[in-house]
N, C-alpha and C positions, 0 to 999 in steps of 0.2 A: 702236669702233671706228670712225673714218672712213677711205675705203679707197677709193683711187684705182686704175684700170688704166692712165691713161696721164696723161703729166706735161701735159699742154695743159688736162684736167679742173681739176687740183692749181696750174697757173700760176693760170687765174680766181678763182684764192679767194683766193693766198697770194705778194705780188711778196716776200717776204725770204723762204727757209727754207735748213736745215738738214737736212740727211741724211747720216740713222747708215744706213751700206752692208754690207749680208753679205744672209746666210740664216738664223742666229741660234734656229737646232737648239739648242734647250734652253734657248737664255735663260742660258745661264751667267751667272758669274764675270766671263768674262772678259766678255762684252758686253753687265753690268748697265755697269763700267768706260767702256768705249767708250760712251757709252746715257749716263752721266753728264758723260763730256765733253763727247760734245754737246749736255748743256741745257745747258752753260755757255756754249760755243759761238752758240748761237740766240739766248740771254738775252743776252750784250752785242751781238748786232743786230742784239736786239731783231725775232727771228725768228722762226718755229714750226721745231718739231723734225717731221721726218715718217722714217720707216725705209725702206730702198730695198732689195726684196728681190726675189725667183721665187715665181714659181709653176708649175709644179715643183719639184722638187732639177734641177741643169741636168746633174749628168752622170745623169738618167735616161734623157735628150733624146740629149747625146755620148754618154756610153760607161755604155748599162744597164746592163749586166755588174758595173758598180761601184758603180752606186746604193748610197747607203748608207742606213739602214732610222734612220727617223725617232725622237729621243727623244721627237716633242715636232706632233703631226699639225697641221694648220694656224690648224685654232679652237685645239684652246691655244696654240698661238705668240703670235697674235694679243693673245689674252687676256691671256700676259702680259709684251707687249713694251708695252701700254695701259697694265699694274699699272705702266711705270718711268715716265708719262709722257709718250708720244711722244703731240703731236695728232694724228698717223695713222700709215698706210702706203700708199707707192705701190708696189702690187703690179705687177712688173710677168708675163705669161705666157711661158714661156719655152718658147721655142719654136724648131723646125730653124733657122728665119730668121732668127731673133735671134742662135745662136750662133755664124751663120757672117758676123754683121755687124763692122764690121772697126772698130778701135776710137772714131779720126775719128769714123766712124757710128755708134757709141754715145754714145759724147756731146754727137754731137747733137741726135738722137735722147729722150736724157734732159735733158739741161740747155740747150738751144737758145732754150727760153720765159722765164730766165732772161739773155739776153747783155745785156740794156739795161738803161742805164747807174744807173735807178733801182730797178730788180732787185739781189738779193742770191742769192747761189746757193753754199750752200759744203758741199765731202762730208768725210765725218767717218767712217774704217772705219779697222778695220787694215793693218798691214804685207802681208798675205797678199790683201786681196779682191783680184781680177782678172776682167779682163772681155776683148769683144772676141773677136771670132776666134783659139780655139787658146788665149781666152788671155790675147793676145799683153802688153795693159797693164795697170796695174796702176796702185794709190791716186795713188803718187810721178806716172803722165804726165799724171790731169787735167788740170792749170792748161796747160802745154806744149801738149797737145792741144784747146782752149779760150781761145787765145792769151788766156791768162791773165785769160780772164774769169770764173773757178770758181775756186774756193779750193780746198784743201784740206788737211785735215791729220789726220797719224796716229797713233791710237794704240795703243800697246804692250799687249801682251799678259800677263795676271794667272797668274804662277808659286804649283802646287802642289807642296808637296816638291821642290822645282826644277827640276818639269815642264813646260812647257808648259799651262793648257785651254787644250780643249776638245774638237768637236764628238764626234769619230770616240776618244779619249781614253775620255769620260762612259760611251759606244758598251760598246767595251767592257768597265768597268766594270759599268754593270749588267747585262750578258750575261754577264759574269763572275762574278755576285753579289756583290763587295764594293760589298754598298751603300752605307756609310758615303763611300767614296773616293767613288763620285759623286754623291753629296750634299754633302760636302767642296767637291766642285771644281763642279755646278751650285751648289752659297751655299742654294739651299734641298731641302726635300727631294722628289724623284722624285713625281710627281704624273701621275696619267691623268686623264680624267674621263668618266668610261663611264656610260650609263644601265642602269640596275638593270633585270631578266629574271625577271618568273617564274620558277619553279622548284618539281622535286614534292614541294619543302614536307620535305624531309628532315634539314635542321636543327632545321626548328621539332618536327620526333618524337620528335628526342632531346634537349628543351627547350636549344635554343643556336639561335635565331631567325635569319638572320641576308638581309643584299639581295646580291644577287646578279650578278656582274658577267660577262660575256663578253667576255676582256679581245683588243680588238680594236687596242692600240698596235701599235709593228712592232717597236722594244725590248723586250722581258719579261723581266725578273731571271727566275731559276730560280725552279723549283716550292718552297712553301715556307709555312712560316708566319710571318706576318708579326704587329708592330705597325704601326699604321695610324693616320691622324687622317681620320676623314670630315666631309668640309662638302657639309650643303644646302642649297637656294636658300630662300630669304627666304620666295619668295612660295607657296615649298611647308608651311614651319614656320611660318610666320606669325607668330614668336616673334624678333626680331633678336637674345636675347642664349640661343635656342636652334640652335645652327645648326653649331656642328662636337659633335665626340665622336672620343672615340679610339674605336677597335676592333680587336680581332684579327683577320687575317684568313686565308685557309689557299687560299693558289694551284696548279688542278693538276688534277686528277680524280676523287677520290675514292678513290681507291681501297679503300676498305672498304664500297663499293658498290659493287660492279659491276655492276648492277644499275641503279645511275643511272652508272655513266661518260660523262661528255662526251667531242664529239668534240673540243672545243679547251679547253684552259686553263677553266678557271673562276674568278673571284674570289670568295670567299664572305666576308662582310663581318657578322660578329658585332658589333654598336654596344655600344660599356659604357655605361649606367645610362644607356639612352634609352628614356623612359614618357611621349615623345612619338603621341600618340594616328592617328598616320599607317599607311598602307602607303609603304614602296617602291618599290613596283614603278611602274615606266615614267619613277622620275624621274632627272633628273640628280645624279651623287655622284658631285662631285672630292674625289681621293685622296691624300691623304701619304703614301710610304712610308718611314716613319721608321727602323725595326732590325727585324733580318732574326731571327727563332725558333731553328726547325728546320727541320729537312726535311721534305718532303712525306713520314707514315709509310703503310705501311695494319697495321691495329690487325685482332686473332681475330674482337670483339665490342664491337659499335654500346658496351655501355655500358664496352668499355678505352676506350676515341679517349673518352667524355664524361669522361670522371677526365681524359686527358693534357689535354682542352680548359680546364678547370676550373686547369689551372700554367700553358695560353698563358695565358689570362685574369691569371691574377696575374701574372704576369710583362712581357705586356701596360702591368696596373695600374702598374706599378714604372718603367714605360721612361713613359710616361708624366706621373707628378711627377713625376720628373729633368727633361721635357721643358717643363714646367710650373715647375719650381722655376728653373730656366734662361731662360723669357724673361721671369717674372716679377722 
């Protein structure tokens, strides 16, 4: 994805532009509705579609004590936005100086490069998008703040069970263990992208080899066993038909093996029907959390653990079959 940090750089390459404005944490179903409508606007005006966003989250600068844990780190957020069909992202560094900028000055900074008669700039956002010092202005104020040189289109949000879908509600659902609700609001399975790390090989010793990830995402579901799907990079697999594998995953501290207890939760992924002659150590894995199976447990012996894992694998395969039937 193309990324610029200053509007002048973008204006030099695109004279007609539609901005989808927002932070887009999670790139959830409400965000996708906004992006789809922005795509329609861009096509109508023969313009490029770019996301207008910030890094870091504005609250981390304005009110650090209220800074939210992010569902998607920046790298994953950009990948998800790219998959929605945007041309690029104007990613403005959010600083104290920008936080103190008046609404008029903010519009001047962001949009003045498209004030010419031969240029087009339209901002598309939800009704709650705000900007300027103390968030004094909203999307509705953009035309008046720019002497009607910049259009504004407002996209209403998406409802789930009569409740507005939002990043904060998805965050609460994930942290509370309601994976089905979180996935329904996201519009896809909660996903992380992490690089696997070498471990002590406990899984291999008990006949259940795993790829292991130290969970660094800010929003983490409760410890336990999950049915997941893992996507491997094509350059590692070298076979485009073998990049996705369902897996049974344990997130937690390995309570059955106290001598192997990690300092932070580890996600141990046992890929089902994995027959590739490659090592997954040091490989970036994309992991979708499909369904919660059970809580993390301490077993009396490794043998008892293996017996439970066999049951977990059966459940994970049943879940995988139901997912494939829906997709096909």
